[in-house]
C-alpha positions in Angstrom: 0.0 0.0 0.0 2.8 2.4 0.9 4.6 1.6 -2.3 1.5 2.3 -4.3 1.1 5.6 -2.6 4.7 6.5 -3.5 4.2 5.7 -7.1 0.8 7.5 -7.4 2.1 10.7 -5.9 5.3 10.6 -7.9 3.4 10.0 -11.1 1.0 12.9 -10.3 3.8 15.3 -9.8 5.8 14.3 -12.9 2.6 14.1 -15.0 1.9 17.8 -14.3 5.5 18.5 -15.0 5.2 16.8 -18.4 2.1 18.8 -19.3 3.9 22.0 -18.4 6.9 20.9 -20.5 4.7 20.6 -23.6 3.2 24.0 -23.0 6.7 25.5 -22.6 7.9 24.0 -25.9 4.8 25.4 -27.7 5.2 28.8 -26.1 8.9 29.0 -27.1 8.3 28.0 -30.7 5.5 30.5 -31.1 7.5 33.3 -29.5 10.7 32.8 -31.5 8.8 32.4 -34.7 6.9 35.7 -34.0 10.1 37.7 -33.6 12.5 36.1 -36.1 13.3 38.0 -39.3 11.7 36.5 -42.4 14.6 37.6 -44.6 17.4 36.4 -42.4 15.8 33.4 -40.9 18.2 30.6 -40.1 17.2 27.0 -39.1 20.1 26.5 -36.7 19.7 29.8 -34.9 16.0 29.3 -34.6 16.3 25.8 -33.1 19.1 27.0 -30.8 16.9 29.9 -29.5 13.9 27.7 -29.0 15.8 25.0 -27.2 17.8 27.4 -24.9 14.6 29.3 -23.9 12.7 26.0 -23.3 15.5 24.5 -21.2 15.5 27.6 -18.9 11.7 27.5 -18.5 11.7 23.7 -17.9 14.3 24.2 -15.1 12.0 26.7 -13.4 9.1 24.3 -13.8 11.0 21.7 -11.8 10.8 23.8 -8.7 7.1 23.1 -7.9 7.8 19.4 -8.4 10.6 19.6 -5.8 8.3 21.4 -3.4 5.4 19.0 -4.0 7.5 16.0 -3.2 8.9 17.3 0.1 5.4 18.5 1.1 3.6 15.2 0.4 6.0 13.2 2.5 4.0 14.4 5.5 0.5 14.6 6.8 -1.0 17.9 7.9 -0.4 16.9 11.5 3.4 16.9 11.0 3.9 13.1 11.0 5.6 11.3 8.1 3.4 9.2 5.8 4.0 5.4 6.0 6.0 5.3 2.7 8.2 8.2 3.8 9.0 7.0 7.3 12.2 5.5 6.0 15.0 8.1 5.6 16.4 6.2 2.6 13.1 6.3 0.8 12.9 10.1 1.3 16.5 10.5 0.0 15.7 8.5 -3.1 12.7 10.7 -3.9 14.7 13.9 -3.5 17.7 12.4 -5.4 15.4 12.1 -8.5 14.8 15.8 -8.4 18.5 16.4 -7.8 19.5 14.4 -10.8 17.0 16.5 -12.8 18.7 19.7 -11.7 22.1 18.1 -12.5 21.0 17.4 -16.0 19.3 20.7 -16.8 21.9 22.9 -15.2 24.6 21.0 -17.1 22.7 21.6 -20.3 22.4 25.3 -19.4 26.2 25.5 -19.0 26.6 23.8 -22.4 24.2 26.3 -24.0 25.7 29.4 -22.4 29.4 28.6 -22.8 29.5 26.5 -26.0 26.4 26.1 -28.1 25.0 29.7 -28.2 28.4 31.4 -28.6 29.4 29.0 -31.4 26.1 29.6 -33.3 26.3 33.3 -32.7 29.9 33.7 -34.0 29.2 31.3 -36.8 26.7 33.8 -38.3 28.8 36.8 -37.3 31.6 35.5 -39.4 29.4 34.7 -42.4 30.4 36.6 -45.6 28.0 38.0 -48.2 28.6 35.1 -50.6 28.3 32.5 -47.8 30.8 30.2 -49.5 33.7 29.7 -47.0 32.0 27.4 -44.4 35.3 26.1 -43.1 36.5 29.6 -42.2 33.2 30.3 -40.5 33.5 27.2 -38.3 37.1 27.8 -37.6 36.6 31.4 -36.5 33.5 30.5 -34.5 35.4 27.8 -32.6 38.2 30.2 -31.9 35.9 32.6 -30.1 34.0 29.8 -28.4 37.2 28.4 -26.8 37.3 31.7 -24.8 33.9 31.0 -23.3 34.8 27.3 -22.7 37.9 28.5 -20.7 35.7 30.7 -18.5 33.4 27.7 -17.8 36.3 25.5 -16.9 37.7 28.2 -14.5 34.3 28.6 -12.8 34.0 24.8 -12.4 37.5 24.5 -10.9 36.9 27.4 -8.5 33.7 25.8 -7.3 35.3 22.3 -7.0 38.6 23.0 -5.3 38.8 26.6 -3.8 37.7 26.6 -0.1 34.7 28.8 0.1 33.5 28.1 3.6 31.2 30.7 5.3 32.5 32.9 8.1 31.6 31.9 11.6 28.5 33.8 12.8 26.7 34.5 16.1 24.1 31.9 15.6 26.6 29.1 15.4 24.3 26.3 16.6 21.6 27.2 14.1 24.1 27.8 11.3 25.6 24.3 11.9 22.2 22.8 11.3 22.0 24.6 7.9 25.6 23.5 7.0 24.6 19.9 7.7 21.8 20.3 5.2 24.3 21.2 2.5 26.5 18.3 3.4 23.6 16.0 2.8 24.1 16.5 -0.9 27.4 14.7 -0.7 31.1 15.6 -0.4 32.1 15.1 -4.0 33.5 18.1 -6.0 30.8 17.8 -8.7 28.0 19.5 -7.0 30.0 22.5 -5.6 31.5 23.0 -9.1 28.2 23.0 -10.9 26.5 25.0 -8.1 29.2 27.7 -8.3 29.0 27.9 -12.1 25.2 28.2 -12.1 25.3 30.8 -9.2 27.8 32.9 -11.3 25.4 32.8 -14.2 22.5 33.6 -11.9 24.5 36.7 -10.8 24.6 37.9 -14.4 20.9 37.1 -14.6 20.3 39.3 -11.5 21.8 42.3 -13.5 19.4 41.5 -16.4 16.5 41.3 -14.0 17.3 44.7 -12.5 17.7 46.2 -16.0 15.0 44.6 -18.1 12.5 42.9 -15.8 12.1 45.8 -13.4 11.3 48.2 -16.3 9.1 45.7 -18.1 7.0 45.2 -14.9 6.0 48.8 -15.2 5.9 49.5 -18.9 3.8 46.4 -19.9 0.8 47.1 -17.7 0.9 50.9 -18.2 1.0 50.5 -22.0 -2.1 48.2 -21.8 -3.9 50.8 -19.7 -2.9 53.8 -21.8 -3.5 52.1 -25.1 -2.2 53.4 -28.4 -2.7 56.7 -30.4 -5.5 56.9 -33.0 -4.4 55.6 -36.4 -6.4 58.4 -38.2 -4.8 61.1 -36.1 -1.3 59.6 -36.7 -1.8 59.5 -40.4 -3.0 63.1 -40.5 -0.1 64.2 -38.4 2.3 62.2 -40.6 0.9 63.7 -43.8 1.4 67.2 -42.4 5.0 66.4 -41.5 5.6 65.1 -45.0 4.3 68.3 -46.5 6.4 70.4 -44.2 9.6 68.5 -45.0 8.9 68.6 -48.8 8.4 72.3 -48.5 11.8 72.7 -46.8 13.5 70.5 -49.4 12.0 72.6 -52.2 13.1 75.8 -50.5 16.7 74.5 -50.3 16.8 73.3 -53.9 15.5 76.7 -55.1 18.8 78.2 -54.0 20.7 76.4 -56.7 18.3 76.9 -59.6 20.5 79.6 -61.1 23.5 77.3 -61.1 25.1 78.3 -57.8 26.3 75.4 -55.7 24.8 74.8 -52.2 26.9 75.6 -49.2 28.2 72.6 -47.1 25.7 73.5 -44.4 22.8 73.5 -46.9 23.9 70.2 -48.4 24.0 68.6 -44.9 20.5 70.0 -44.2 19.2 68.8 -47.5 20.6 65.3 -46.9 19.0 65.2 -43.4 15.7 66.3 -44.8 15.7 63.7 -47.5 16.5 61.0 -45.0 13.7 62.2 -42.7 11.3 62.3 -45.7 12.1 58.7 -46.5 11.3 57.7 -42.9 8.0 59.6 -42.9 7.0 58.0 -46.2 7.8 54.6 -44.9 5.9 55.5 -41.7 2.9 56.5 -43.8 2.9 53.1 -45.6 2.9 51.3 -42.2 0.1 53.4 -40.9 -1.9 52.8 -44.0 -1.5 49.0 -43.5 -2.3 49.3 -39.8 -5.5 51.2 -40.6 -6.7 48.4 -42.9 -5.5 45.6 -40.6 -8.3 43.7 -38.8 -6.1 43.2 -35.7 -6.2 47.0 -35.1 -10.0 46.9 -35.2 -10.1 43.9 -32.9 -7.7 45.7 -30.6 -10.0 48.7 -30.3 -12.9 46.3 -29.5 -10.9 44.6 -26.8 -9.8 47.9 -25.2 -11.8 47.3 -22.0 -10.2 43.9 -21.6 -6.7 45.4 -22.1 -7.4 48.0 -19.3 -8.5 45.2 -16.9 -5.5 43.2 -17.8 -3.2 46.2 -17.3 -4.7 46.9 -13.9 -4.3 43.3 -12.9 -0.6 43.3 -14.1 0.2 46.4 -12.2 -1.4 45.0 -9.0 0.6 41.8 -9.4 3.8 43.9 -9.8 3.0 45.9 -6.7 2.2 42.6 -4.8 5.6 41.2 -5.9 7.4 44.4 -4.9 5.7 44.5 -1.4 6.5 40.8 -0.9 10.1 41.3 -1.9 10.4 44.3 0.4 8.9 42.4 3.4 11.2 39.5 2.7 14.3 41.7 2.5 13.2 43.7 5.6 12.8 40.4 7.5 16.3 39.4 6.5 17.7 42.8 7.5 16.1 42.5 11.0 16.1 38.9 11.8 18.7 37.1 9.7 21.9 35.4 10.8 23.9 38.1 9.2 25.9 38.9 6.1 28.3 36.0 6.7 25.4 33.5 6.3 23.9 35.0 3.2 21.2 36.6 5.3 19.5 33.3 6.0 16.4 33.7 8.2 15.7 31.3 11.1 11.9 31.1 11.3 9.1 33.3 10.1 9.1 36.8 11.6 7.1 39.0 9.3 3.9 38.0 7.4 4.6 37.7 3.7 1.3 37.8 1.7 2.6 35.8 -1.3 4.3 33.2 1.0 1.0 32.7 2.9 -1.0 32.4 -0.4 1.3 29.7 -1.7 1.2 27.8 1.6 -2.6 27.9 1.5 -2.7 26.6 -2.1 0.0 24.0 -1.7 -2.1 21.2 -0.2 -4.6 21.5 -3.1 -2.1 20.4 -5.8 -1.7 21.6 -8.5 -2.9 25.1 -7.6 0.4 26.2 -6.3 2.1 24.6 -9.3 -0.1 26.8 -11.5 0.6 29.9 -9.5 4.4 29.3 -9.6 4.2 28.7 -13.4 2.2 31.9 -13.7 4.8 33.8 -11.7 7.6 32.5 -13.8 5.8 33.3 -17.0 5.0 36.8 -15.7 8.7 37.4 -15.1 9.4 36.1 -18.6 6.7 38.3 -20.3 7.7 41.4 -18.4 11.4 40.7 -19.2 10.4 40.3 -22.9 8.5 43.6 -22.7 11.5 45.3 -21.1 14.0 44.0 -23.7 11.7 44.9 -26.6 11.3 48.5 -25.4 14.9 49.0 -24.5 16.7 46.8 -27.0 19.9 44.9 -26.3 22.6 47.2 -25.0 26.3 46.9 -24.1 26.8 49.8 -21.7 25.8 52.9 -23.8 26.1 51.0 -27.2 22.8 49.7 -28.6 23.6 46.3 -30.2 20.2 45.0 -31.4 16.6 45.8 -31.7 13.9 43.3 -30.9 10.9 43.7 -33.2 8.3 41.2 -34.5 9.3 39.4 -37.7 12.4 41.6 -38.1 14.8 40.4 -35.5 18.2 39.1 -36.8 19.4 35.6 -35.8 22.2 37.1 -33.7 19.7 39.3 -31.8 17.5 36.3 -31.2 20.4 34.4 -29.7 21.3 37.3 -27.5 17.6 37.6 -26.5 17.4 33.9 -25.5 20.7 34.2 -23.6 19.4 37.1 -21.6 16.1 35.3 -21.0 17.9 32.1 -20.0 19.9 34.1 -17.4 16.8 35.9 -16.2 14.8 32.6 -15.7 17.8 31.2 -13.8 17.6 34.2 -11.4 13.8 33.7 -11.2 14.3 30.7 -9.0 16.0 32.9 -6.4 13.4 35.7 -6.9 10.6 33.2 -6.1 12.6 32.2 -3.0 12.8 35.9 -2.0 9.1 36.3 -2.6 8.1 33.2 -0.7 11.1 31.9 1.3 9.4 29.4 3.6 7.4 27.9 0.7 10.4 27.4 -1.5 12.5 25.9 1.3 10.0 23.6 3.0 6.7 23.7 1.1 3.8 23.0 3.5 5.7 20.7 5.8 5.1 20.7 9.6 6.8 18.9 12.4 5.6 17.6 15.8 6.6 19.3 19.0 6.0 17.8 22.4 5.0 20.5 24.9 4.5 19.8 28.6 0.9 20.3 29.9 0.2 20.5 33.7 -2.2 17.8 34.7 -5.3 18.6 36.7 -7.0 16.3 39.1 -5.8 14.0 41.9 -2.7 12.8 40.0 0.4 15.0 40.2 2.9 15.7 37.5 3.0 16.9 33.9 1.8 15.3 30.7 2.8 16.1 27.2 0.7 17.3 24.2 1.7 17.0 20.5 1.4 20.2 18.5 2.3 20.7 14.8 4.5 23.6 13.8 5.4 24.9 10.4 8.9 23.8 9.3 11.7 26.4 9.4 15.5 26.4 9.9 15.0 25.8 13.7 13.3 22.5 13.1 15.1 19.2 14.0 17.1 17.9 11.1 15.2 14.6 10.8 11.8 16.2 10.9 11.9 18.6 7.9 13.2 17.9 4.4 14.7 20.9 2.5 14.1 21.2 -1.2 17.1 20.4 -3.5 16.6 23.7 -5.3 17.2 25.7 -2.1 20.4 23.7 -1.3 21.6 24.0 -4.9 21.2 27.8 -5.2 22.3 28.7 -1.7 25.4 26.6 -1.2 27.7 29.6 -1.3 26.8 32.3 1.2 28.4 35.2 -0.6 26.1 34.7 -3.7 23.1 34.9 -1.4 24.5 38.1 0.1 24.9 39.7 -3.4 21.3 38.5 -4.3 20.0 40.2 -1.1 21.4 43.6 -2.1 20.3 42.9 -5.7 16.7 42.7 -4.5 17.0 46.2 -3.1 18.4 47.4 -6.4 15.5 45.7 -8.2 12.9 47.5 -6.0 14.5 50.9 -6.7 14.7 50.1 -10.5 11.1 49.1 -10.5 10.0 52.4 -8.8 12.1 54.5 -11.2 10.7 52.6 -14.2 7.2 53.1 -12.9 7.7 56.9 -12.7 9.2 57.0 -16.2 6.4 54.9 -17.7 3.7 57.1 -16.0 5.3 60.2 -17.4 5.4 58.9 -21.0 2.4 59.4 -23.3 0.6 56.9 -25.4 2.7 54.8 -27.8 2.2 54.8 -31.5 0.2 52.0 -33.1 3.3 51.1 -35.1 5.7 51.5 -32.2 9.2 50.3 -33.1 8.3 49.4 -36.7 9.9 52.4 -38.5 13.2 53.9 -37.4 15.7 56.1 -39.1 18.4 53.4 -39.4 16.1 50.9 -41.1 16.5 50.1 -44.7 13.6 50.3 -47.2 14.0 46.5 -47.7 12.8 46.0 -44.2 9.3 46.9 -45.4 9.3 43.9 -47.6 9.2 41.5 -44.6 6.7 43.5 -42.6 3.4 41.7 -42.9 0.4 42.2 -40.6 
């Protein structure tokens, strides 16, 4: 009977995971196909982008399975179920998840340091005739070796460099936490992989602060504000065209008698002709947009967009408040900077943490919520990247636009999204630390109760408490995800300060988004540095 229970609950958890996996693959295919350029579409880059994004999302989808397995080992009263009473059985269950993380994180390292760089540089080295394939492969491998060396260095640091935490004040409690990390084994493989993934998560934190924080404000506010009227934009564009044509005619009239134009007038004429081309292209796009049925449907769905925008901004505010409460709890009640700001017990009520704990017993409601949270981070990150583009400091490298994104830009996009989704696991922990660490587990505490009546002495009563870091080591099972991402205390410390930076960036982005007016109905479709050929691939 116990064996059947183990099988049924494992099958339930992994079945939901399989369904989510199929949904993720479909989403990645649709998203990449939507943004890739029709003129420069490449099969290898498309497959690479879809696979890289899918692997990152699948890794995040493994988190709820991990939480589900540790939670369903116990009854609500805090006692282990019959099949989980044996510690060896519990270890086997969690090792299944651990091997899943091993596999997926290893694939992520392969994508980030080998596969994506090779495909990227392969297309960067392509010439116009596209004849010298050997030279392309040779140059791509040369650049990829540099990424491989970085990966090897990170693995060696994690495997052999002593990175033990500093002794803290809560030595007894910290020793308990250290014992949990030792449960994963003493081999060098896990620390090496964990250090490498944590390093990538650190880069993902910077991307989250840059793109996700801005996207969380710009996406809902754009839905609420809507777009400008197509008719008004066409009228305004026509007036601009007439004004520019008048200025061009005025400049050309200066040389009708054979006199050459001055260098200043020639520069002005060149700028005006370039501006006229942009306005004419803009007029063609506006004309297509006016006839497009999607524009008419969008106007009809305006109330729904407003409701969706309000919902998204409320979710963003909920996340920000939960993150602020979590960070405040760490600042006030954690074991200190030398422990990575680990919190022993629950001190401040976190609304999102309480919601997840309430939904967790009714599986798969918490799974759905975690998936929605992950996809929300991905969608807002995509919105932020699309509005900002891909930048290297002050240099804009690529634009992300539907049906006109170059293969190299798609690879960059998926690399950034992959790193963002990696950091999402820690973000979810910050939003709901107790849920991510223990799920809905409880443990039994024996408390003395004074006896009343003729007999003297005390009796004991069993009470169930929610699991936290102060619980006995054999009474609460920690998720493998938490142990994997928090093995090195200094990464957790950096993530803690990164959360404060994220809150500040979100508030700044919210102010900027509120101050901006309505966006154009053809936002991002026509820019000065586009070629006229780009209109050929624009199809509504």
